[in-house]
C-alpha positions, 0 to 999 in steps of 0.5 A, a space after each residue: 500500500 502506497 501513496 494516498 491509500 497508505 496515508 488514509 490507513 495510518 492513525 493521526 499523530 498527536 504530538 506533545 508539543 501541542 499539549 505544552 503550547 496549549 498550556 503555555 498560551 495566554 488568554 483573555 476569555 471571561 469564563 464567568 460570562 456564559 455568553 462570552 464563552 458561547 460566542 467563543 465556542 461557536 466562532 471557533 467551529 467550522 460551518 458544519 459539525 456532527 453530534 455523534 452521541 445520541 443524547 445530542 451533546 456536542 462536546 468541547 474542551 479548551 485550556 485557558 491560562 493553564 486551566 482545562 475546561 470542558 463543556 457541551 452544546 446540547 440540542 435536547 430532543 425535548 425542546 430543540 424544536 422550540 428553539 432552545 439550546 442547552 449550554 454548559 461548561 466547567 473546569 475539568 474534574 480530575 482524580 485530585 479535584 472533583 469540586 470545580 466551578 460550572 456554568 449552565 444556561 438554556 439559550 433561545 431567542 431571548 438571548 439572541 440565540 437562534 436555532 432553526 430546524 433544517 430537516 429531521 437530523 440537521 439544525 442551524 445554530 446562530 449567534 451574532 454573525 456566526 451560524 453553524 449547522 449541527 448534524 445529528 447522528 441518524 441511527 433511525 435504521 439501526 435495529 438489533 439482530 433477532 439473535 441479540 434479544 432474549 425472550 421477553 426483552 424489548 428494544 428501546 433504541 440504539 445508542 451512540 455513546 460518547 466513548 464512540 461505542 454503540 449499544 442497543 438499549 433493551 428492557 427485560 420485562 421478566 426481571 424488570 431490568 435494563 441492559 446495554 448490549 454491545 452493537 457488533 453489527 458495526 466495527 467496535 471502537 475498542 479492542 478486548 482482552 479476556 478477564 483473568 478467570 474466565 473468557 466470558 468476561 472481556 474488557 475494553 483496552 481503551 474504554 475499560 468497559 467490561 462485558 459478559 459474553 451471554 452464553 444463551 445468545 450471541 451478544 455481549 452485555 455491559 456489566 462494568 465501567 471503571 470507577 475513575 472514569 465515572 468519578 471524573 465524568 469523562 467520555 468513558 463513564 458509561 452510556 447512562 447519559 446517552 440514551 436513544 432520545 431521537 429514536 424512542 418510539 411513543 411510550 416505549 421508554 416511559 412504560 419500561 421505567 414505570 414497570 421498574 418504578 411505578 411511583 414515578 407515574 405522572 412525574 416523568 415525560 416519555 424520555 424519563 425526565 421531569 417536566 422542568 428538565 432538571 432531572 432524569 431517570 438514570 439507567 445504569 444497571 452495571 457495576 462501577 468497579 476498581 478491579 476486574 476480580 469484582 466480576 467473578 460473582 457474576 460469572 459464578 452466577 451465570 455459570 450455574 444451571 438455571 430453571 428459567 431464562 429469568 433466573 439467568 438474567 438476574 445475574 446481570 442485575 448488578 446495581 439497583 442504586 443508580 437506577 434512580 430518578 436523579 440528576 444525570 450524574 455518574 452512577 456512584 454511591 450517593 456519598 461519592 457522587 460529584 456535584 451536579 455539573 453539565 454532562 462531561 
């Protein structure tokens, strides 16, 4: 392979020089002024960009005078057609600093921000003289293979996680539990190695996601997300905040949530959110782990002889506590959860 073909096949190179120069570069942006930051972000974008994650977050980062910042522009499925845009940013959290300042606003015409729907998966966002077309990720034709669903399971929708990994969100009514199933109909943006005690447990080299090879079906079930990624709220903290909003049909999601938690009747919309949009039911039926050995009990359970499929799939009910009507935070025990902040 030579020439242009060879060039397109090799990975892009990221050099340390740029990291250093970003840290050393002086800047004058007023980060305490959300509209100034919004203008800076929008002005820095090309005329057309793509939002890959399925909860419609367009993520960005920048470094200002040695401090790293992260944030997002979100075209929320529940109110974008009303011309509303969610904008948030914060000083990046780290393992040694998880309480950082953050800013969040809902922007619309009253702030001079215009959002126009061009087609189902394209919107034009304008502020001042700058306009950017945001292309949403069209997964409307994505469906799981018949072999990827167990009896009694319902397909909720396709997920494109901000890790770059795709999932099928399914609901198992027999055990009243949600599952994230790895979408292997496309090339998976990760490579895997086997767990130390069983090849049924596989771990993503890049993501740290832990999957169990379902021995009843040809599929992998997400069973774990690495704790440090959850704690610092990065792109590898799990798919709980990238639900298939653009592809949820009717009451499919709300009816499943109400089967799990009937007391929420009348309190959530069809996306699982409260009417004011401040909180959303969090679907994170996997374990937040530090060591791969923590999944040995899952394998022991799944390896037993089970009287029914329901008994087998109860082995994958790993953490009831995150499945809560709460802010879109990372699925940690309450005492360890970070302060509310814009997603990522």
